[in-house]
C-alpha positions as a LaTeX table, in Angstrom:
\begin{tabular}{lrrr}
\hline
Residue & $x$ (\AA) & $y$ (\AA) & $z$ (\AA) \\
\hline
Met1 & $-0.20$ & $-28.73$ & 5.81 \\
Leu2 & 1.28 & $-25.43$ & 6.96 \\
Val3 & 2.07 & $-23.19$ & 3.98 \\
Leu4 & 4.14 & $-20.04$ & 4.14 \\
Gly5 & 2.85 & $-17.61$ & 1.52 \\
Ile6 & 4.89 & $-14.76$ & 0.04 \\
Glu7 & 3.41 & $-11.92$ & $-2.03$ \\
Thr8 & 5.50 & $-9.13$ & $-3.63$ \\
Ser9 & 3.81 & $-8.57$ & $-6.99$ \\
Cys10 & 3.48 & $-4.79$ & $-6.67$ \\
Asp11 & 4.13 & $-2.56$ & $-3.65$ \\
Glu12 & 2.89 & $-4.68$ & $-0.73$ \\
Thr13 & 5.45 & $-6.92$ & 0.96 \\
Ser14 & 3.44 & $-9.69$ & 2.55 \\
Ala15 & 4.02 & $-13.04$ & 4.25 \\
Ala16 & 1.42 & $-15.33$ & 5.79 \\
Leu17 & 0.95 & $-18.71$ & 7.41 \\
Val18 & $-2.11$ & $-20.70$ & 6.36 \\
Ala19 & $-2.94$ & $-24.17$ & 7.68 \\
Asp20 & $-4.61$ & $-26.70$ & 5.38 \\
Gly21 & $-5.55$ & $-24.00$ & 2.90 \\
Lys22 & $-8.25$ & $-22.51$ & 5.12 \\
Thr23 & $-7.00$ & $-21.35$ & 8.53 \\
Val24 & $-5.07$ & $-18.07$ & 8.51 \\
Leu25 & $-2.59$ & $-18.06$ & 11.38 \\
Ser26 & $-0.95$ & $-14.80$ & 10.32 \\
Asn27 & $-1.09$ & $-12.38$ & 7.40 \\
Ile28 & 1.46 & $-9.57$ & 7.59 \\
Ile29 & 1.30 & $-6.76$ & 5.01 \\
Ala30 & 3.80 & $-3.90$ & 4.75 \\
Asn31 & 2.71 & $-1.28$ & 2.25 \\
Gln32 & 4.75 & 1.44 & 0.59 \\
Leu33 & 2.12 & 4.13 & 0.12 \\
Glu34 & 4.18 & 6.92 & 1.64 \\
Leu35 & 7.08 & 6.15 & $-0.72$ \\
His36 & 4.94 & 6.29 & $-3.86$ \\
Arg37 & 2.27 & 8.84 & $-2.98$ \\
Lys38 & 4.29 & 11.85 & $-4.14$ \\
Tyr39 & 4.66 & 10.26 & $-7.58$ \\
Gly40 & 0.93 & 9.58 & $-7.94$ \\
Gly41 & 1.56 & 5.89 & $-8.58$ \\
Val42 & 3.86 & 2.95 & $-7.90$ \\
Val43 & 7.45 & 3.39 & $-9.11$ \\
Pro44 & 8.69 & $-0.13$ & $-9.97$ \\
Glu45 & 12.36 & 0.40 & $-9.06$ \\
Ile46 & 11.49 & 1.91 & $-5.69$ \\
Ala47 & 9.03 & $-0.90$ & $-4.99$ \\
Ala48 & 11.59 & $-3.63$ & $-5.74$ \\
Arg49 & 14.25 & $-2.04$ & $-3.55$ \\
Arg50 & 11.83 & $-1.68$ & $-0.67$ \\
His51 & 10.78 & $-5.33$ & $-0.98$ \\
Thr52 & 14.44 & $-6.30$ & $-0.65$ \\
Glu53 & 14.70 & $-4.31$ & 2.57 \\
Leu54 & 11.47 & $-5.63$ & 4.09 \\
Ile55 & 11.08 & $-9.26$ & 3.01 \\
Gly56 & 13.14 & $-10.86$ & 5.79 \\
Tyr57 & 11.48 & $-8.82$ & 8.53 \\
Val58 & 7.98 & $-9.50$ & 7.18 \\
Ile59 & 8.57 & $-13.27$ & 7.01 \\
Asn60 & 9.87 & $-13.29$ & 10.59 \\
Glu61 & 6.89 & $-11.26$ & 11.76 \\
Ala62 & 4.50 & $-13.71$ & 10.06 \\
Leu63 & 6.18 & $-16.60$ & 11.88 \\
Asp64 & 6.04 & $-14.77$ & 15.21 \\
Ala65 & 2.40 & $-13.76$ & 14.76 \\
Gly66 & 1.48 & $-17.34$ & 13.92 \\
Asp67 & 3.47 & $-18.65$ & 16.88 \\
Lys68 & 5.44 & $-20.90$ & 14.54 \\
Ser69 & 9.07 & $-21.33$ & 13.48 \\
Leu70 & 10.63 & $-22.16$ & 10.13 \\
Arg71 & 10.83 & $-25.79$ & 11.26 \\
Asp72 & 7.02 & $-25.91$ & 11.20 \\
Val73 & 6.72 & $-24.75$ & 7.56 \\
Glu74 & 5.78 & $-27.63$ & 5.25 \\
Ala75 & 5.63 & $-25.77$ & 1.92 \\
Val76 & 6.28 & $-22.34$ & 0.43 \\
Ala77 & 3.94 & $-20.61$ & $-2.03$ \\
Val78 & 4.91 & $-17.41$ & $-3.81$ \\
Thr79 & 3.47 & $-15.08$ & $-6.41$ \\
Ala80 & 5.50 & $-15.80$ & $-9.54$ \\
Lys81 & 3.17 & $-14.66$ & $-12.31$ \\
Gln82 & 1.57 & $-11.31$ & $-13.11$ \\
Gly83 & 3.13 & $-8.25$ & $-11.51$ \\
Leu84 & 6.15 & $-5.96$ & $-11.59$ \\
Val85 & 9.17 & $-8.00$ & $-12.62$ \\
Gly86 & 11.58 & $-6.55$ & $-10.06$ \\
Ser87 & 9.07 & $-6.98$ & $-7.26$ \\
Leu88 & 8.25 & $-10.55$ & $-8.24$ \\
Leu89 & 11.94 & $-11.46$ & $-8.32$ \\
Val90 & 12.41 & $-10.49$ & $-4.69$ \\
Gly91 & 9.60 & $-12.74$ & $-3.48$ \\
Val92 & 10.57 & $-15.68$ & $-5.67$ \\
Ala93 & 14.21 & $-15.46$ & $-4.58$ \\
Ala94 & 13.15 & $-15.55$ & $-0.93$ \\
Ala95 & 10.77 & $-18.46$ & $-1.56$ \\
Lys96 & 13.42 & $-20.49$ & $-3.39$ \\
Thr97 & 15.91 & $-19.91$ & $-0.59$ \\
Leu98 & 13.45 & $-21.12$ & 2.03 \\
Ser99 & 12.31 & $-24.10$ & $-0.02$ \\
Tyr100 & 15.89 & $-25.24$ & $-0.58$ \\
Ser101 & 17.09 & $-24.70$ & 2.98 \\
Leu102 & 14.01 & $-26.23$ & 4.62 \\
Lys103 & 13.72 & $-29.02$ & 2.03 \\
Val104 & 10.01 & $-28.36$ & 1.52 \\
Pro105 & 7.92 & $-28.08$ & $-1.68$ \\
Leu106 & 7.80 & $-24.82$ & $-3.63$ \\
Val107 & 4.85 & $-23.65$ & $-5.72$ \\
Gly108 & 4.53 & $-20.55$ & $-7.88$ \\
Val109 & 1.10 & $-18.91$ & $-7.94$ \\
His110 & $-0.56$ & $-16.62$ & $-10.47$ \\
His111 & $-1.54$ & $-13.34$ & $-8.81$ \\
Ile112 & $-5.12$ & $-13.46$ & $-10.14$ \\
Glu113 & $-5.61$ & $-16.97$ & $-8.78$ \\
Gly114 & $-4.55$ & $-15.57$ & $-5.44$ \\
His115 & $-7.36$ & $-13.02$ & $-5.56$ \\
Ile116 & $-9.87$ & $-15.76$ & $-6.37$ \\
Phe117 & $-8.72$ & $-17.65$ & $-3.28$ \\
Ala118 & $-8.96$ & $-14.51$ & $-1.14$ \\
Asn119 & $-12.72$ & $-14.82$ & $-1.40$ \\
Leu120 & $-12.66$ & $-18.58$ & $-0.89$ \\
Leu121 & $-10.65$ & $-18.01$ & 2.29 \\
Ser122 & $-13.12$ & $-15.44$ & 3.59 \\
Asn123 & $-16.19$ & $-17.38$ & 2.45 \\
Pro124 & $-15.48$ & $-21.12$ & 2.31 \\
Glu125 & $-19.18$ & $-21.72$ & 1.69 \\
Ile126 & $-19.07$ & $-20.18$ & $-1.81$ \\
Pro127 & $-20.59$ & $-22.78$ & $-4.12$ \\
Leu128 & $-18.76$ & $-24.11$ & $-7.13$ \\
Pro129 & $-19.07$ & $-23.33$ & $-9.93$ \\
His130 & $-19.50$ & $-19.55$ & $-9.68$ \\
Val131 & $-18.55$ & $-16.39$ & $-11.54$ \\
Cys132 & $-15.75$ & $-14.28$ & $-10.08$ \\
Leu133 & $-15.17$ & $-10.60$ & $-10.84$ \\
Thr134 & $-11.58$ & $-9.65$ & $-10.03$ \\
Val135 & $-11.26$ & $-5.89$ & $-10.02$ \\
Ser136 & $-8.17$ & $-4.01$ & $-8.88$ \\
Gly137 & $-5.64$ & $-1.40$ & $-9.91$ \\
Gly138 & $-4.16$ & $-3.58$ & $-12.60$ \\
His139 & $-6.92$ & $-6.04$ & $-13.46$ \\
Thr140 & $-10.58$ & $-6.22$ & $-14.37$ \\
Leu141 & $-11.49$ & $-9.81$ & $-15.19$ \\
Leu142 & $-14.54$ & $-12.03$ & $-15.28$ \\
Val143 & $-13.68$ & $-15.67$ & $-14.57$ \\
Tyr144 & $-15.88$ & $-18.75$ & $-14.52$ \\
Val145 & $-14.61$ & $-20.73$ & $-11.55$ \\
Arg146 & $-15.59$ & $-24.30$ & $-12.35$ \\
Asp147 & $-13.71$ & $-25.83$ & $-9.44$ \\
Tyr148 & $-10.58$ & $-25.25$ & $-7.42$ \\
Cys149 & $-7.78$ & $-24.39$ & $-9.88$ \\
Gln150 & $-10.12$ & $-24.82$ & $-12.88$ \\
Tyr151 & $-11.06$ & $-21.60$ & $-14.64$ \\
Glu152 & $-12.44$ & $-20.16$ & $-17.83$ \\
Leu153 & $-11.62$ & $-16.55$ & $-18.61$ \\
Leu154 & $-14.81$ & $-14.88$ & $-19.81$ \\
Gly155 & $-13.47$ & $-11.37$ & $-20.40$ \\
Gly156 & $-11.08$ & $-8.67$ & $-19.30$ \\
Thr157 & $-10.26$ & $-5.04$ & $-19.89$ \\
Val158 & $-9.14$ & $-3.79$ & $-23.29$ \\
Asp159 & $-7.44$ & $-0.70$ & $-21.81$ \\
Asp160 & $-7.54$ & 0.77 & $-18.30$ \\
Ala161 & $-8.56$ & $-1.49$ & $-15.44$ \\
Ala162 & $-11.25$ & $-0.10$ & $-13.13$ \\
Gly163 & $-8.82$ & 0.55 & $-10.29$ \\
Glu164 & $-6.38$ & 2.16 & $-12.68$ \\
Ala165 & $-9.14$ & 4.52 & $-13.82$ \\
Phe166 & $-9.83$ & 5.45 & $-10.18$ \\
Asp167 & $-6.14$ & 6.22 & $-9.65$ \\
Lys168 & $-5.82$ & 8.30 & $-12.83$ \\
Ile169 & $-8.94$ & 10.33 & $-12.12$ \\
Ala170 & $-7.82$ & 10.97 & $-8.55$ \\
Lys171 & $-4.40$ & 12.06 & $-9.79$ \\
Phe172 & $-5.94$ & 14.41 & $-12.37$ \\
Leu173 & $-8.24$ & 15.93 & $-9.74$ \\
Asp174 & $-5.28$ & 16.21 & $-7.33$ \\
Leu175 & $-7.04$ & 14.06 & $-4.75$ \\
Gly176 & $-4.08$ & 11.88 & $-3.84$ \\
Phe177 & $-2.96$ & 8.27 & $-4.22$ \\
Pro178 & $-4.31$ & 5.62 & $-4.18$ \\
Gly179 & $-7.42$ & 6.90 & $-5.91$ \\
Gly180 & $-9.97$ & 4.26 & $-4.94$ \\
Pro181 & $-10.35$ & 5.04 & $-1.24$ \\
Val182 & $-10.33$ & 8.84 & $-1.67$ \\
Ile183 & $-12.97$ & 8.75 & $-4.45$ \\
Asp184 & $-15.04$ & 6.33 & $-2.35$ \\
Arg185 & $-15.01$ & 8.80 & 0.57 \\
Leu186 & $-15.68$ & 11.85 & $-1.60$ \\
Ala187 & $-18.51$ & 10.18 & $-3.54$ \\
Val188 & $-20.57$ & 9.67 & $-0.39$ \\
Gln189 & $-21.13$ & 13.44 & $-0.32$ \\
Gly190 & $-21.92$ & 13.76 & $-4.03$ \\
Asp191 & $-24.84$ & 13.41 & $-6.45$ \\
Arg192 & $-24.47$ & 10.21 & $-8.47$ \\
Lys193 & $-26.69$ & 11.63 & $-11.23$ \\
Ala194 & $-25.03$ & 15.04 & $-11.54$ \\
Phe195 & $-23.02$ & 14.02 & $-14.62$ \\
Ala196 & $-24.22$ & 11.61 & $-17.31$ \\
Phe197 & $-20.91$ & 9.86 & $-17.86$ \\
Pro198 & $-20.82$ & 7.06 & $-20.44$ \\
Arg199 & $-20.96$ & 3.35 & $-19.61$ \\
Pro200 & $-18.45$ & 1.91 & $-22.13$ \\
Leu201 & $-19.31$ & $-1.46$ & $-23.71$ \\
Leu202 & $-22.35$ & $-1.74$ & $-21.45$ \\
Lys203 & $-24.59$ & $-3.11$ & $-24.19$ \\
Ala204 & $-21.93$ & $-5.16$ & $-25.93$ \\
Lys205 & $-22.62$ & $-8.89$ & $-25.76$ \\
Thr206 & $-19.03$ & $-9.65$ & $-24.82$ \\
Phe207 & $-17.65$ & $-9.65$ & $-21.28$ \\
Tyr208 & $-14.89$ & $-7.18$ & $-22.02$ \\
Phe209 & $-14.45$ & $-3.86$ & $-20.24$ \\
Ser210 & $-13.12$ & $-0.45$ & $-21.27$ \\
Phe211 & $-12.66$ & 2.48 & $-18.91$ \\
Ser212 & $-10.37$ & 4.74 & $-20.93$ \\
Gly213 & $-13.25$ & 6.59 & $-22.61$ \\
Leu214 & $-14.99$ & 7.11 & $-19.29$ \\
Lys215 & $-11.78$ & 8.54 & $-17.86$ \\
Thr216 & $-11.57$ & 10.99 & $-20.78$ \\
Ser217 & $-15.20$ & 12.06 & $-20.26$ \\
Val218 & $-14.54$ & 12.83 & $-16.61$ \\
Ile219 & $-11.47$ & 14.88 & $-17.47$ \\
Asn220 & $-13.40$ & 16.82 & $-20.13$ \\
Ala221 & $-16.25$ & 17.51 & $-17.68$ \\
Phe222 & $-13.76$ & 18.83 & $-15.14$ \\
Lys223 & $-12.11$ & 21.06 & $-17.73$ \\
Gly224 & $-15.50$ & 22.30 & $-18.90$ \\
Gln225 & $-16.51$ & 23.29 & $-15.39$ \\
Leu226 & $-13.16$ & 24.98 & $-14.88$ \\
Ala227 & $-13.39$ & 26.95 & $-18.15$ \\
Ser228 & $-16.91$ & 28.17 & $-17.36$ \\
Gly229 & $-15.77$ & 29.57 & $-14.04$ \\
Glu230 & $-18.29$ & 27.47 & $-12.13$ \\
Thr231 & $-17.59$ & 26.02 & $-8.71$ \\
Leu232 & $-15.98$ & 22.64 & $-9.21$ \\
Pro233 & $-18.30$ & 20.00 & $-7.70$ \\
Leu234 & $-15.62$ & 17.41 & $-6.95$ \\
Glu235 & $-18.03$ & 15.34 & $-4.86$ \\
Asp236 & $-20.52$ & 15.16 & $-7.75$ \\
Ile237 & $-17.82$ & 14.29 & $-10.27$ \\
Ala238 & $-16.48$ & 11.55 & $-8.00$ \\
Ala239 & $-19.95$ & 10.13 & $-7.31$ \\
Ser240 & $-21.00$ & 10.18 & $-10.97$ \\
Phe241 & $-17.74$ & 8.61 & $-12.12$ \\
Gln242 & $-17.90$ & 5.90 & $-9.46$ \\
Glu243 & $-21.51$ & 5.11 & $-10.37$ \\
Ala244 & $-20.59$ & 4.65 & $-14.04$ \\
Val245 & $-17.82$ & 2.20 & $-13.15$ \\
Val246 & $-20.03$ & 0.23 & $-10.78$ \\
Asp247 & $-22.87$ & 0.08 & $-13.31$ \\
Val248 & $-20.62$ & $-1.46$ & $-15.95$ \\
Leu249 & $-19.12$ & $-3.97$ & $-13.53$ \\
Leu250 & $-22.56$ & $-5.00$ & $-12.28$ \\
Val251 & $-24.26$ & $-5.41$ & $-15.66$ \\
Lys252 & $-21.42$ & $-7.47$ & $-17.13$ \\
Thr253 & $-21.12$ & $-9.67$ & $-14.05$ \\
Leu254 & $-24.85$ & $-10.38$ & $-13.82$ \\
Arg255 & $-24.93$ & $-11.17$ & $-17.53$ \\
Ala256 & $-22.11$ & $-13.66$ & $-17.07$ \\
Ala257 & $-23.85$ & $-15.26$ & $-14.09$ \\
Arg258 & $-27.07$ & $-15.68$ & $-16.05$ \\
Gln259 & $-25.27$ & $-17.11$ & $-19.06$ \\
Arg260 & $-23.39$ & $-19.64$ & $-16.91$ \\
Glu261 & $-26.51$ & $-20.35$ & $-14.82$ \\
Val262 & $-24.66$ & $-20.04$ & $-11.52$ \\
Ser263 & $-26.20$ & $-19.28$ & $-8.16$ \\
Ala264 & $-23.27$ & $-17.25$ & $-6.83$ \\
Ile265 & $-20.95$ & $-14.38$ & $-7.69$ \\
Ser266 & $-17.70$ & $-13.53$ & $-5.95$ \\
Val267 & $-16.11$ & $-10.09$ & $-6.18$ \\
Thr268 & $-12.47$ & $-9.72$ & $-5.23$ \\
Gly269 & $-9.45$ & $-7.44$ & $-5.62$ \\
Gly270 & $-8.72$ & $-3.98$ & $-4.25$ \\
Val271 & $-11.80$ & $-2.32$ & $-5.75$ \\
Ser272 & $-14.03$ & $-4.91$ & $-4.04$ \\
Ala273 & $-13.56$ & $-2.82$ & $-0.88$ \\
Asn274 & $-15.51$ & 0.04 & $-2.48$ \\
Arg275 & $-18.64$ & 0.72 & $-0.42$ \\
Arg276 & $-20.90$ & 1.67 & $-3.33$ \\
Leu277 & $-19.87$ & $-1.41$ & $-5.30$ \\
Arg278 & $-20.67$ & $-3.66$ & $-2.35$ \\
Glu279 & $-24.04$ & $-1.99$ & $-1.84$ \\
Val280 & $-25.09$ & $-2.17$ & $-5.50$ \\
Phe281 & $-23.95$ & $-5.78$ & $-5.97$ \\
Ala282 & $-25.65$ & $-6.94$ & $-2.77$ \\
Asp283 & $-28.93$ & $-5.26$ & $-3.75$ \\
Ala284 & $-28.80$ & $-6.72$ & $-7.25$ \\
Gly285 & $-28.02$ & $-10.17$ & $-5.88$ \\
Asn286 & $-31.10$ & $-10.00$ & $-3.65$ \\
Arg287 & $-33.27$ & $-9.03$ & $-6.61$ \\
Glu288 & $-31.84$ & $-11.73$ & $-8.86$ \\
Gly289 & $-31.75$ & $-14.50$ & $-6.28$ \\
Ile290 & $-27.96$ & $-14.76$ & $-6.61$ \\
Glu291 & $-25.63$ & $-14.93$ & $-3.62$ \\
Val292 & $-22.88$ & $-12.29$ & $-3.77$ \\
Tyr293 & $-19.67$ & $-12.81$ & $-1.80$ \\
Phe294 & $-16.94$ & $-10.33$ & $-0.90$ \\
Pro295 & $-13.66$ & $-11.02$ & 0.87 \\
Ala296 & $-12.92$ & $-9.54$ & 4.27 \\
Leu297 & $-11.53$ & $-6.04$ & 3.83 \\
Ser298 & $-8.10$ & $-7.26$ & 4.91 \\
Met299 & $-8.19$ & $-9.73$ & 2.01 \\
Cys300 & $-9.12$ & $-7.19$ & $-0.67$ \\
Thr301 & $-5.63$ & $-5.78$ & $-1.01$ \\
Asp302 & $-2.66$ & $-7.86$ & $-2.18$ \\
Asn303 & $-1.76$ & $-10.27$ & 0.60 \\
Ala304 & 0.15 & $-13.49$ & 1.16 \\
Ala305 & $-2.66$ & $-15.48$ & 2.81 \\
Met306 & $-4.47$ & $-15.74$ & $-0.52$ \\
Ile307 & $-1.23$ & $-16.92$ & $-2.15$ \\
Ala308 & $-0.72$ & $-19.56$ & 0.52 \\
Ala309 & $-4.30$ & $-20.81$ & 0.07 \\
Ala310 & $-3.93$ & $-21.02$ & $-3.71$ \\
Gly311 & $-0.56$ & $-22.71$ & $-3.30$ \\
His312 & $-2.06$ & $-25.31$ & $-0.98$ \\
Ala313 & $-4.75$ & $-26.13$ & $-3.55$ \\
Arg314 & $-2.08$ & $-26.61$ & $-6.20$ \\
Leu315 & 0.13 & $-28.71$ & $-3.94$ \\
Ile316 & $-2.58$ & $-31.18$ & $-2.92$ \\
Arg317 & $-3.22$ & $-31.68$ & $-6.64$ \\
Gly318 & 0.40 & $-32.67$ & $-7.11$ \\
Gln319 & 1.49 & $-29.39$ & $-8.72$ \\
Ala320 & 4.81 & $-28.02$ & $-7.48$ \\
Asn321 & 7.85 & $-26.26$ & $-8.92$ \\
Asp322 & 11.56 & $-26.90$ & $-8.69$ \\
Leu323 & 14.25 & $-24.28$ & $-8.16$ \\
Ser324 & 14.13 & $-23.30$ & $-11.84$ \\
Leu325 & 10.91 & $-21.39$ & $-11.06$ \\
Asp326 & 11.08 & $-18.03$ & $-12.79$ \\
Val327 & 8.90 & $-14.94$ & $-12.76$ \\
Ile328 & 6.57 & $-14.08$ & $-15.64$ \\
Pro329 & 5.40 & $-10.48$ & $-15.21$ \\
Asn330 & 2.62 & $-10.53$ & $-17.78$ \\
Val331 & 0.82 & $-13.79$ & $-18.49$ \\
Pro332 & $-2.89$ & $-14.69$ & $-18.61$ \\
Leu333 & $-4.44$ & $-16.82$ & $-15.90$ \\
Glu334 & $-4.08$ & $-20.46$ & $-16.85$ \\
Val335 & $-7.51$ & $-21.56$ & $-17.96$ \\
Gln336 & $-9.32$ & $-24.75$ & $-18.79$ \\
His337 & $-11.97$ & $-24.12$ & $-21.38$ \\
Val338 & $-15.18$ & $-25.71$ & $-20.28$ \\
Gly339 & $-18.65$ & $-25.89$ & $-21.67$ \\
\hline
\end{tabular}
């Protein structure tokens, strides 16, 4: 089955062709970084308008890159849940139009499920069940993946997501947007032990995360250095902050893996591209005897291939939508509570 995937949940306009849920024929991503950079974050109205301008071109480019035509498309999958409402509406409108005109099935996908499938696309050998850490600008979640399309939410963030904390710290330090890549680059030159930043909820027995207090500690450390007239060690601040985030993510994820007695962990989402996170998780996995999987770097960011793969899994299980499909900008991942 050839599925056309469409992803417009935030500021990436993406379309992809995926065959049988596993073979990526094309995965076109148009980002809007230059439009939003001067604001230090994504402006929803600007993002939605840009999606409207780009969506047709991106779909055509995906078809051309995959050497296919619309006549070859057998189903359309689109991000319909979790994201910016205006952005989601653009993608869903395009998907409905194509589904109706081509007379092919339509399936709406939850954005987080897409990220889970990004890793399954990159690493089809990932065993099931496993524990998945989804960590991005808007989400920090631990999910027990029992099987395809069967999940149990173990925990999430109670305030800032990890990627959001990266962006806010980078904005405060005037490092630019998005914050994750610039802090990653800066931290390589810094001392990870220079500042003893807190590890929020590290010892709590739950699988919930909190990064707001850590963000405040970093800001206070910066202000303290500034007030004392000392040279501002931005590299050390970045490295120490990044290390605190990674420590919390690692400890919680390993704890979840032990509790669920799984042999594998997957890490996905935009922050999964972070070099220090990949290094620390891989080392810990080797020590613990747990396989750790990361998506290809091209699959870390929001993309339509992951949506097409998730949509295919839903479709072969008989789950499809009609043209009444609507967007839901803020809804938890559908879960099946399992023992």
